[in-house]
Wavefront OBJ file of the C-alpha trace (Angstrom):
o trace
v -23.454 19.630 23.085
v -21.654 17.622 20.003
v -18.752 15.674 20.741
v -15.585 14.960 17.476
v -13.619 12.801 17.850
v -11.834 10.445 15.660
v -12.791 6.930 15.038
v -10.049 5.011 14.062
v -9.297 3.824 11.091
v -10.222 -0.296 10.007
v -8.084 -2.353 7.872
v -10.896 -1.642 5.767
v -10.833 1.301 5.448
v -7.841 1.621 5.377
v -7.436 -0.522 2.406
v -10.253 1.726 0.263
v -8.829 5.025 1.524
v -5.507 3.339 -0.610
v -6.574 2.238 -3.213
v -9.063 5.511 -4.093
v -5.529 6.973 -3.898
v -3.928 4.901 -6.747
v -4.871 6.035 -9.942
v -6.518 3.268 -12.344
v -3.532 3.445 -15.366
v -0.841 1.842 -12.584
v -0.111 -1.790 -11.697
v -0.895 -2.882 -8.747
v 1.018 -5.812 -7.985
v 1.070 -8.123 -4.070
v 3.014 -11.078 -3.472
v 2.882 -13.220 0.005
v 5.504 -15.066 1.163
v 5.360 -17.829 3.887
v 7.064 -17.279 6.792
v 7.947 -19.088 10.135
v 4.958 -17.588 12.076
v 2.791 -19.109 9.501
v 0.734 -16.231 9.141
v 3.491 -14.917 5.699
v 4.661 -11.910 4.459
v 3.072 -9.122 2.369
v 4.526 -7.290 -0.556
v 3.535 -4.965 -2.521
v 4.532 -2.295 -5.945
v 2.600 0.046 -8.004
v 3.817 0.559 -11.643
v 3.111 4.270 -12.685
v 2.810 4.640 -16.848
v 6.083 5.107 -18.869
v 8.023 3.782 -16.062
v 10.825 0.775 -14.756
v 9.209 -1.422 -12.513
v 9.645 -0.136 -9.146
v 11.161 -1.900 -6.546
v 9.064 -4.119 -3.574
v 8.187 -2.598 -0.768
v 10.533 -4.696 2.399
v 7.865 -7.732 4.148
v 4.884 -6.096 5.962
v 2.332 -8.105 8.374
v -1.357 -7.465 6.735
v -1.927 -6.027 2.830
v -3.116 -2.800 3.690
v 0.353 -2.234 5.389
v 2.573 -2.957 2.559
v -0.198 -1.123 -0.140
v 0.868 2.015 2.004
v 3.832 1.416 1.813
v 3.742 1.455 -1.773
v 2.159 4.674 -2.124
v 4.334 5.940 0.330
v 7.632 4.643 -2.132
v 5.290 5.747 -6.074
v 4.547 9.429 -4.695
v 8.095 9.792 -3.614
v 9.162 8.916 -6.937
v 6.949 11.288 -8.180
v 8.018 13.904 -6.449
v 10.677 13.809 -7.231
v 10.856 13.491 -10.577
l 1 2 3 4 5 6 7 8 9 10 11 12 13 14 15 16 17 18 19 20 21 22 23 24 25 26 27 28 29 30 31 32 33 34 35 36 37 38 39 40 41 42 43 44 45 46 47 48 49 50 51 52 53 54 55 56 57 58 59 60 61 62 63 64 65 66 67 68 69 70 71 72 73 74 75 76 77 78 79 80 81
């Protein structure tokens, strides 16, 4: 009998998944700012052709979290327009 268990996404798989969703003609900006913990905080934004530059995401502990937030932000902007 086989079992179908979902395996958790590793940070590498999460990064590959979000990068695969971003169209090639969009711009991607990443920013890492120093933080009090010494690890840095990541911000991201995705620019769509023909639109003004979007706002940066709020700071996140990991780059993947910031990219996923930027993707959600861009998707919301597309659905609104």
